[in-house]
N, C-alpha and C positions, 0 to 999 in steps of 0.2 A: 459458447460457440467456438471461440478460438481454441480451447482445449480439445474440443471434439474434432476440429479440423486437423490439429496437430496429431491427434490419436489416429484419425483415419489415414492420414498420409503415412504415419509410422507403421500402421498395420499393413498397408499396401506395400510399402518398401520391404518390410521384414518378410512378408509372405512371398513377394516377387523374388527376393534374394535367397529364400529358403533358410533364413536364419531368424528364428524367433527366441533366441537365447536372451537371458537377462541382460547380458552385456550389450547386445545389439539394441534391445528396446530402451535401455538406459541412454545409449548414444543417440538414437533417432527420435525418442519421445521425451524422456525425463529431462535431458539437458535443454532442448529447445523450449519445453514447457516452463521450466524454471527460469530461463532467460527472459521469457515474455511475461507470463502471468504470475510466476512465482514471486517476483519482486513486489507486485501490488498486494498479493496475499500476505507477504511478510510485513509490509507496512501497515496493513489493516490489523494484523495481529498485535502489533506494537500498540496501536491506538486502543484496541479492545482491552488489552491487558492493563493499560494505564487507567482507562476510565472505569473498568469493572472494580478496581480497587478503591475508587473514590467513595466517600461517604455521601449520603443523601444531602447533607449540609453543603459539602464541597460542590456537588453537582448543581444544587440550587444556586449557589454563589456564582458558578460559571455561567449558568443560564441567564441569570440577572445581569451579568456583565455584558451580555450580547444583546440586551433589549433594544438598543438604539441602532444596531447594525443593519445595513441594507444588504441582505443576503443575495439578492438577485445580481448584485455587482461585486460580490466578494469572491476573491480567489482563496485557495487553500492557505496561501501564505498570510493573507489578511486575517483569516479566521484564527490561525495559529498565533499570530501576533496579539490579537485581542484576548485570546485565552491566556497567553503568557502574562499579559499585563494583570489579569485577574488573579492568577496563581503562578507565582514564579517557579514553584516546584515542577510544574508541568514542563517547563523549558528543559529541565534535566531529564525527566521521564520520557519525553518525546524528542530528545535531541537528534536521534537518527532520522526521524520523520522530518524534522525541521531542516536538517541539512539537505535531505533529499528534495524537499519542496524548493529550497533556495537554488539548488542545482537546476531544477526544471525552469525556474524563472530566468536564470542566466541563459540557459540553452534556448529558451523561446525568444530572447532578445537578440540573439545572434543571427 
């Protein structure tokens, strides 16, 4: 929905101004889209790439490490901490995501 809204606004602006060049569309669509939705997509790709490379045994081990967790009250940071306890290598593989989640926690407490 957000990408569609950004695209609609960009199309309106470009057509209204008579400039539908690549440069104009990059300025009024691509940059705002990347600044909002792009970050979430980048973080999702990091997680996907990390987990897709895990073996079945590793995935089973991680799943079992979360058996006693209460997911309805769990934040992303809580989930990451539980997973890191189960597999220390994940801390390195997902370090960008972990830093990002920590920033969100700090920002929400301000």
